[in-house]
C-alpha positions as CSV (number, residue, x, y, z in Angstrom):
1,M,-28.9,0.8,90.2
2,K,-30.1,-1.7,87.7
3,L,-26.9,-1.4,85.6
4,V,-24.8,-2.3,88.7
5,L,-26.9,-5.5,89.3
6,G,-26.5,-6.3,85.4
7,L,-22.8,-5.9,85.9
8,A,-22.8,-7.8,89.2
9,A,-24.5,-10.7,87.4
10,L,-22.2,-10.6,84.3
11,L,-19.2,-10.8,86.6
12,A,-20.5,-13.5,88.4
13,S,-21.4,-15.5,85.2
14,S,-18.1,-14.8,84.0
15,A,-16.4,-16.1,87.1
16,A,-18.7,-19.4,87.0
17,Q,-17.5,-20.0,83.5
18,A,-14.1,-19.4,84.4
19,R,-14.3,-21.7,87.3
20,Q,-15.6,-24.6,85.2
21,N,-12.0,-24.6,83.6
22,F,-10.6,-25.8,86.7
23,V,-10.1,-29.5,87.9
24,L,-9.3,-30.9,91.2
25,V,-6.1,-32.7,91.8
26,H,-4.0,-33.8,94.8
27,S,-0.5,-32.9,95.6
28,L,2.0,-35.7,96.7
29,S,1.0,-34.6,100.3
30,G,-2.6,-35.1,99.8
31,Q,-3.5,-31.6,99.7
32,A,-6.3,-30.6,97.3
33,I,-5.4,-28.4,94.6
34,E,-7.7,-26.6,91.7
35,I,-5.8,-26.1,88.7
36,N,-6.7,-24.3,85.6
37,A,-6.7,-26.6,82.8
38,D,-6.4,-23.9,80.0
39,A,-3.0,-23.0,81.6
40,I,-1.6,-26.7,81.3
41,S,0.9,-27.0,78.7
42,Q,2.1,-30.4,79.2
43,L,1.4,-33.8,81.2
44,G,4.3,-35.8,81.9
45,Q,4.2,-39.4,83.3
46,A,6.6,-39.3,86.6
47,R,9.8,-41.1,86.6
48,K,10.1,-43.9,89.3
49,D,13.2,-43.0,90.3
50,G,14.5,-40.0,92.6
51,L,12.1,-37.9,94.6
52,L,9.0,-38.3,92.4
53,I,8.3,-42.0,93.0
54,D,4.9,-41.3,94.5
55,A,3.9,-39.0,91.9
56,G,1.4,-40.2,89.3
57,C,1.7,-37.2,86.8
58,V,3.8,-34.1,86.3
59,V,1.6,-31.1,85.2
60,V,3.5,-28.3,83.6
61,F,1.7,-25.0,83.2
62,T,2.5,-22.4,80.5
63,N,4.2,-20.4,82.9
64,G,6.9,-23.0,83.5
65,K,5.8,-23.9,86.6
66,F,5.0,-27.5,87.5
67,L,2.9,-29.7,89.9
68,S,3.4,-33.3,90.7
69,T,0.2,-35.0,91.5
70,R,-1.3,-38.1,93.0
71,E,-3.5,-38.6,89.8
72,T,-1.8,-40.2,86.9
73,C,-1.9,-38.6,83.5
74,P,-4.9,-40.3,82.1
75,E,-7.1,-39.5,85.2
76,I,-6.1,-35.9,84.6
77,M,-6.9,-36.0,81.1
78,R,-10.3,-37.8,82.1
79,L,-11.2,-34.9,84.6
80,I,-10.3,-32.2,81.9
81,D,-12.6,-34.0,79.2
82,G,-15.4,-34.2,81.7
83,N,-15.4,-30.4,82.6
84,L,-15.0,-29.5,78.7
85,R,-18.4,-32.1,78.2
86,S,-20.2,-30.2,81.1
87,R,-19.6,-26.8,79.4
88,H,-21.2,-27.9,76.1
């Protein structure tokens, strides 16, 4: 039984560490979304023409998917930097 409790504590600790890599951003509709900072491959300033006029930043992930956010790219970089500082 002690081994099971130890494993549960280890898994909980790993989950907590993994969650620290997430930052909270908002979609264009205002929905709060947690994104994995480790899965971000690129941040791009949104163009002010076309459908992305209200977007502050376009986040591109390592799997090729992207998310348009209300936050600007510098704001997202500050969020990520704050998470990295809090982990160390």
